[in-house]
N, C-alpha and C positions, 0 to 999 in steps of 0.2 A: 542757831541749832542745826546740826547736821543729821541728815537721814540717808540711809542706804535703801536702794530699791533692788529687789531680786526679780528677775524677769527672764523670759525666753522669747525667741523670735525665729521665724522662717525668713531667711535672708534673700529669697528669690527675687522679691520686688524692690530690694534696696541696694543702693550703692555703698554698701558697708555700714559700719556703725557710725563713724564720725561725720559731722556736718560737712556738706559739699556745697560749693557756690551755686550750682545749677541742677544738682540731682538730689533726689530724696534719700535721706539716711534714716536709720533707726533712731539715732539721737534726736534728730529734728522732730519726728512725730511725737516722741515722748515729751520733749520740751514744750511743744505747742499744747499738748494735753495738760501738762502740769501748770503751765502759765495760765491757762483758761480756768482751771479749777481753783488755783490759789490766788487768782486775781492779781498777779504780779509776774514780771518777767523772771523766769527760772532757767538757769543753766545747769546742766548735769555733766558729771565727769564719769566716763565709763572705765571699767577695769581693763579694757584693751581696745584695739582697733581692728575688728574683723573686716576682711576685704569684701568687695562686692560679691554677693551671692552666697557667702558663708553663713551658716546657721549657728544659733546658740541655744542649747538646751538649758544652760544656766549662765546668766550674765548678771553682773552687779554694776550699779552706778550710784553716785552720791549727789545730793543737792543740799543747799542751805536755805533756811527760812527763819525769820525772826520770831515766829509764833509756834507754839505747840500745835500739833495736828492730830486729828483722829485717824490713825493709820489704817484701821480696818475699813473705815468709810472711804478713805482715799483710794485704797486698792479697788474697791467696788466701782467707784466712779471712773477711775482710770481705765479699767477694763471696758466700761461702757463707752468711753470716748475713743479708745484706740481701735485701729483696724484689727481684723480677725487674725492677722499674722504676727501680732505682738501681744504677749500676755504678761501681766504683772502678778506675781505671787505674794510678795511681802514688801512692806515698807516698815522700816524700824529705825529707831534713833540710835546713833553711835556717838562716840566721843568727838568733840569739835575738831580734833586734828586727824581723825581717821580718814583715810584716803582710799577710794575704791581701786585705784591703780597701784599706788606705791606700797600699800599695806598687804597686798595679796602675796601669800607665801608660795603658792603653786597654782598652775593652770593645767587642765587636762583637755586634750583634743581627741576626737575620734574621726577616722577617715573610713568611709564605706566603699568597698569595691564589689560590684555585682558580678558574679561568676556565670550567670545565665541571664538571658534577656527577660526583663520583667516590665510589663507595660505600666505597672503601678509604682515603679521605683526609679524610672529613668531620670527624674529630676531630683532625686534624693540620694542617689549613689552613682558611682562611675562604673560603667559597664566595660569590662575587658574580655574580649573573646578568647584570647590566647590563654593557655594554661600557665599558671604561676607556681613556682616552687616555694612554698611557704617556709620550708625548713631553711633554705638558703636566705630567705628574706629575714627570718628571725635571727639567723646567725649574723647577718650584716647589721641588723638593728642593735645588737649587743655592742657593736663597735662604738656606737654613740656614747656609751657610758665611759669610754676611755678618753674623751676629749671635752674641752670646755669652749673652745673657740669655733663657732659655727658660721663664720663669715661666708663660706662657700654656699650656704643655703639661704642667704639673705638677699633681698632686693638691693640693688645699688642705690646710691644717693639717699640713704636714709639718715635721719638725724640722731642716731644712737651714738653714744660715746664708747661703747664696748660691744663686742660680738660674743661675749662670754655668757653661756647658759649652763645651768646644772640640770642635766636630763636625769630624771628619777625612774622613769618607766618608758619602755618602748617595746611593744609586743604585737605580733600578728596572731589572730585567731579566726577559726571558721565559725560563722553564725548564720544558719538558715540560708544557705546558698550564696552567702556573701563572705568576703574577706574583710575583717575589721582590723584597723591599726589604731592602737591606743598609745598616746605619748603624753607624758607628764613632765613638766619642768618648772623651774622657778620663774622663768620668763621665756618669751619666744620672740624671734626677730620677724620682720615683715616677710611673709611668704615662706617662712622656714618649714612649716609642717608640709605644705604642698610640694616643696622642693625635695624634702626628705622622702616623702612617699613616692615621688617620681623616680628618685634614685633607687629606692628599694624595689620598685616595679621593674626597673631595668635589670636588677639582680635576679629577680624572679623569672624574668623572660630569658635569662642567659646572655643578655647583651653586655654585661660587665660581670667580673668575678667578685666574690665576697671581699677579698683582700683589696680590691680596687677602691673600696670605700675609704680606707686609710689614706690613700694618695689623694683622693678627692677632698677630704677634710683638710689635710695638710696643705693643699694648694691655696686655700682661702679664696678661690676663684669660682664665682657662680657659674661660669661657662663650663667648668669641669663636672659639675653636679648634673643630676638628671632633670628631666622636664618638670614643669609645674603642673600637677594634676588639676583637673577642673574644680572650681570652688564649690559646686553644689554637693559634693560628697563629703565636705568638711563640717564638723560640728564642734563648737566649744561646749564641753560637757560639764566641767566643774571648776570652780575657783575657790580656793581655801584662804581663810584669814585667821589671825590670832583670835582666841576666844575673848580677850579682854577689850576689844574695840566696841562692843555693844553695851548700851546703857539699858538696864532693866527698868521698865516703867510700871 
């Protein structure tokens, strides 16, 4: 039987979601807790692979077990076992072929830029001292809707078969002395959001023109795009799935 886990985590102390040979990952601490509670080795598959230091307000993963489980009790016990920077919200049964990664229809990320120095937000948003032109950044963001191939924003030497992504939303807004960038797509490439944000920041600073974004995307060259903004300002905020994957118990 297959179960989904809905969770969140503060990524500051972790080397990303996925298991690492010598570093602690979010996947590792959850697998250890599940294995202890279910008294068997449990592997989980996440909906994505967030990088070192990236946070998740909503993340999903799945695992298999031969026995029916009391999901409410498991949620309570997992939260007791896990560290304070990982929280489990739900565990629910899904169809046996449901997949946390491949069945996701969209993912949404948020990037936070602090516009003034804030001693309580330095490790949760990226502080930029210079003024940013949000109008030009939004104009440049709309260009993303006209393309599918985003190789220029991807890390090199990745194992993907295609660099095609369908961007559904890309917008900058002001929120309480911060500039927030929200982007939604059916899939994301490694480092894609942070590279897009870095490129849009260069537009906002006047280092490149809005129309230059066309040339950057068409180049398919990561060196043409902007810098990769720091991980601590990035949040995975929402993952959507078809309604029919869940089994009502």
